[in-house]
C-alpha positions in Angstrom: 5.6 -3.4 6.7 2.5 -4.6 4.9 -0.5 -3.9 7.2 -3.3 -6.3 7.8 -5.6 -4.0 5.9 -3.5 -4.5 2.7 -3.3 -8.2 3.4 -7.1 -8.5 3.6 -7.4 -6.5 0.4 -4.9 -8.7 -1.4 -6.6 -11.9 -0.2 -10.0 -10.5 -1.4 -8.6 -9.6 -4.8 -7.0 -13.0 -5.3 -10.1 -14.9 -4.1 -12.2 -12.9 -6.6 -9.9 -13.8 -9.4 -9.9 -17.5 -8.2 -13.6 -17.9 -8.1 -14.0 -16.1 -11.4 -11.7 -18.6 -13.1 -13.2 -22.1 -13.5 -10.9 -25.0 -12.5 -8.2 -22.7 -11.2 -5.9 -24.5 -8.8 -5.7 -23.3 -5.2 -2.0 -23.6 -5.2 -1.7 -21.4 -8.2 -3.9 -18.7 -6.6 -1.9 -18.9 -3.4 1.3 -18.3 -5.3 -0.4 -15.3 -7.0 -1.3 -14.0 -3.5 2.3 -14.0 -2.4 3.4 -12.5 -5.7 0.9 -9.7 -5.3 2.1 -8.9 -1.8 5.7 -9.0 -3.0 4.8 -6.5 -5.8 3.5 -4.1 -3.1 6.9 -4.4 -1.4 8.6 -3.7 -4.8 6.6 -0.5 -5.1 7.6 0.6 -1.6 11.3 0.3 -2.6 10.6 1.9 -6.0 9.1 5.0 -4.3 12.0 5.3 -1.9 14.3 5.3 -5.0 12.2 8.0 -6.7 13.8 11.1 -4.9 17.2 9.7 -5.8 16.2 9.4 -9.5 14.7 12.9 -9.5 17.8 14.3 -7.8 20.0 12.7 -10.5 17.7 14.2 -13.2 18.0 17.7 -11.6 21.7 17.4 -11.4 21.9 16.6 -15.1 19.7 19.6 -16.0 22.0 21.9 -14.0 25.1 20.7 -15.9 23.3 21.0 -19.3 22.2 24.6 -18.5 25.7 25.6 -17.5 27.0 24.4 -20.9 24.6 26.6 -22.9 26.2 29.2 -25.1 24.7 32.0 -23.1 23.7 30.7 -19.7 21.9 33.1 -17.4 23.2 34.2 -14.1 20.7 31.8 -12.4 21.8 28.9 -14.6 25.5 29.5 -13.7 24.6 29.8 -10.0 21.7 27.4 -9.5 19.9 26.8 -6.2 21.4 23.4 -5.2 19.1 22.8 -2.3 17.2 19.9 -3.8 20.2 18.1 -5.3 21.9 18.5 -1.9 18.9 17.3 0.1 20.3 15.5 3.2 17.5 13.0 3.3 17.9 12.0 -0.3 21.6 11.6 0.4 20.8 9.1 3.2 18.5 7.2 0.8 21.3 7.1 -1.8 23.7 5.6 0.8 21.2 3.2 2.3 22.7 -0.3 1.7 19.4 -2.1 2.3 17.7 -0.1 -0.4 20.6 -0.5 -2.8 20.7 -4.2 -2.2 17.0 -4.7 -2.8 17.0 -2.7 -5.9 19.9 -4.6 -7.3 18.6 -8.0 -6.4 15.0 -7.4 -7.6 15.8 -5.0 -10.5 13.4 -2.4 -9.1 14.5 0.9 -10.5 13.6 3.9 -12.7 16.2 3.1 -15.5 13.5 2.4 -18.0 11.0 5.0 -16.7 13.0 8.2 -17.2 10.2 9.9 -19.0 8.0 9.3 -15.9 10.8 10.7 -13.7 11.0 13.8 -15.8 7.2 14.4 -15.7 7.1 13.9 -11.9 10.1 16.2 -11.5 8.4 18.9 -13.6 5.2 18.6 -11.5 7.3 19.1 -8.4 9.2 22.1 -9.8 6.0 23.8 -10.7 4.5 23.3 -7.2 4.3 25.9 -4.4 5.8 23.2 -2.1 9.1 23.1 -4.1 9.4 26.9 -4.5 8.7 27.5 -0.8 11.3 24.8 0.0 14.0 26.5 -2.1 13.2 29.9 -0.6 12.9 28.8 3.1 15.3 30.3 5.6 15.7 27.1 7.6 18.2 24.8 6.0 18.7 21.6 7.9 18.0 17.8 7.9 14.5 18.3 9.3 13.4 20.7 6.6 14.9 18.4 3.9 13.0 15.4 5.3 9.8 17.3 5.7 10.0 18.4 2.1 10.4 14.8 0.9 7.4 13.6 3.0 5.2 16.5 1.7 6.3 15.7 -1.9 4.8 12.3 -1.8 1.5 13.6 -0.4 1.1 16.9 -2.2 2.7 16.1 -5.6 2.8 12.4 -6.2 -0.6 11.4 -4.9 -2.2 14.4 -6.7 -0.9 13.3 -10.0 -3.5 11.4 -12.2 -0.6 10.7 -14.6 1.2 8.8 -11.8 -1.8 6.6 -10.9 -2.3 5.7 -14.6 1.3 4.9 -15.2 1.6 2.6 -12.2 -1.6 0.8 -13.2 0.0 0.2 -16.6 3.2 -1.1 -15.1 1.5 -3.6 -12.8 -2.0 -4.8 -12.3 -1.1 -5.4 -8.7 -0.4 -1.7 -8.1 -4.0 -0.6 -8.9 -5.0 0.1 -5.3 -1.6 0.2 -3.7 -0.3 3.7 -4.1 -2.0 5.5 -1.2 -1.0 2.7 1.2 2.6 2.4 0.0 3.1 6.2 0.2 2.0 6.0 3.9 4.6 3.2 4.3 7.3 5.4 2.7 6.5 8.4 4.9 6.6 6.2 8.1 10.0 5.1 7.0 11.3 8.6 6.2 10.2 9.8 9.7 12.5 7.2 11.3 15.6 8.6 9.4 18.0 10.5 11.7 20.8 12.8 10.6 23.0 11.7 13.5 22.6 8.0 12.6 25.9 7.0 11.1 24.7 3.5 10.5 22.2 2.1 8.0 18.7 3.4 8.6 16.4 0.3 8.6 13.6 0.0 6.1 10.3 -1.7 6.7 10.2 -5.4 6.5 7.7 -7.2 4.2 5.6 -8.5 7.2 5.5 -7.1 10.7 6.2 -10.6 12.1 5.7 -14.3 11.4 2.2 -14.0 12.8 1.1 -11.7 10.0 2.6 -14.0 7.4 0.7 -16.9 8.8 -2.4 -14.7 9.0 -2.2 -14.2 5.2 -2.0 -17.9 4.3 -4.5 -19.1 6.8 -7.1 -16.4 5.9 -6.9 -17.4 2.2 -6.9 -21.2 2.7 -9.6 -21.2 5.4 -11.9 -18.9 3.4 -11.8 -21.4 0.5 -12.1 -24.4 2.8 -15.2 -22.9 4.5 -16.8 -21.4 1.4 -19.8 -23.8 1.3 -20.4 -23.5 5.1 -20.1 -19.7 5.1 -22.3 -19.4 2.0 -25.1 -21.5 3.7 -24.8 -19.2 6.8 -25.2 -16.1 4.5 -28.2 -17.7 2.8 -29.8 -18.3 6.2 -29.4 -14.6 7.2 -30.5 -13.2 3.8 -33.8 -15.1 3.4 -35.4 -12.1 1.7 -32.6 -12.0 -0.9 -31.7 -14.3 -3.7 -28.1 -15.0 -2.8 -27.3 -16.0 -6.4 -28.1 -12.4 -7.4 -25.9 -10.8 -4.7 -22.7 -9.6 -6.2 -19.8 -12.1 -6.0 -17.6 -9.4 -4.4 -20.2 -8.9 -1.6 -20.4 -12.6 -0.9 -16.6 -12.9 -0.7 -16.3 -10.0 1.7 -18.8 -11.7 4.0 -17.1 -15.1 3.6 -13.8 -13.5 4.6 -15.3 -11.8 7.6 -17.0 -15.0 8.8 -13.7 -16.9 8.4 -11.8 -14.3 10.4 -14.5 -14.1 13.1 -14.5 -17.8 13.7 -10.9 -18.8 12.9 -8.8 -16.1 14.4 -9.3 -15.8 18.2 -6.7 -13.1 18.7 -8.4 -10.6 16.3 -11.1 -8.5 18.1 -14.6 -8.7 16.7 -14.8 -5.0 16.1 -11.6 -4.9 14.2 -12.8 -7.6 11.8 -16.2 -6.0 11.3 -14.7 -2.5 10.7 -12.1 -3.8 8.3 -14.6 -5.6 6.1 -17.1 -2.8 6.1 -14.3 -0.5 4.9 -13.5 -3.0 2.1 -17.2 -3.1 1.2 -17.3 0.7 0.9 -14.3 0.6 -1.4 -15.1 -2.4 -3.6 -18.9 -2.4 -3.5 -21.7 0.2 -3.7 -22.9 2.2 -0.7 -26.1 0.1 -0.7 -23.9 -3.1 -0.6 -21.9 -1.9 2.3 -25.0 -1.2 4.4 -26.4 -4.6 3.4 -23.2 -6.4 4.4 -23.0 -4.5 7.7 -26.5 -5.5 8.6 -25.9 -9.2 7.7 -22.6 -9.5 9.5 -24.0 -7.7 12.6 -26.9 -10.2 12.9 -24.6 -13.2 12.3 -22.1 -12.0 14.9 -24.6 -11.5 17.6 -26.1 -15.1 17.1 -22.7 -16.7 16.7 -21.5 -15.1 20.0 -24.6 -16.4 21.8 -24.1 -19.9 20.2 -20.4 -20.0 21.2 -19.2 -20.2 17.6 -17.1 -17.1 18.1 -14.5 -17.5 20.8 -11.9 -14.8 21.4 -8.7 -15.0 23.4 -5.8 -12.7 24.1 -6.0 -9.5 22.1 -9.3 -10.8 20.6 -11.0 -10.2 24.0 -10.4 -6.4 23.5 -13.5 -5.0 21.7 -12.1 -1.5 21.4 
């Protein structure tokens, strides 16, 4: 499922686009937020479909080589371990995956050149050759190979990152996270399970879905208030010269600190400091950390931050 870290990231990205576009309607930006999250879920299914597309490509290559005028002994008796991979077979027969792909038209049909290049990168890897030569031949080794493929081959391909960025602007920062989603899903697959292995849902629960909408709306609603707070705690800085992204990160953090009693303070601060490291400079992340730390201490003393339930846990 989509984690709260990716939710925060998506909200930040859409807020940045919103404030950068004069007169943009809030409702329009909110629709874009939901669309952006849905695109991440599309990528999750597309990556689960990738081993199937690669297996199909490998199968075609095997048949083509057998039909050559003078096929080699190896071409006549190829190693079928990859095309017979048990985990890929389970993916192929997963009704949830098939239904999503059909309904949302998420597939590799028009990206066969990309499939070929990824397949070639895999074939040239030590991971693949070690897999074909391994003595153990069972569901666990098949699944482990697929998990390692995503980390060692896919994530190490600059070509893949560039291609996904071209296919969707919403996938620019998603690949690492979605690969982790895919691997978590694959680890749950069991050979003995004769029923459909369940895929991850879009949101963990309704609370996460509500968190997404509330964080976006409340940050916009409290923008003037939060900006005044930031100005108060950055008296030696000209706030108008602080990067827009830095301001938005602090506004989001302040909204979450004051509007979400169930989210622990340390979780909120850590999450937005991480976002600052990724989307801002090192100097900015240090600056943001210092400002948020001072505001948090004062707000707690003033009773402006009240935590309940899980929010009481500071670890």
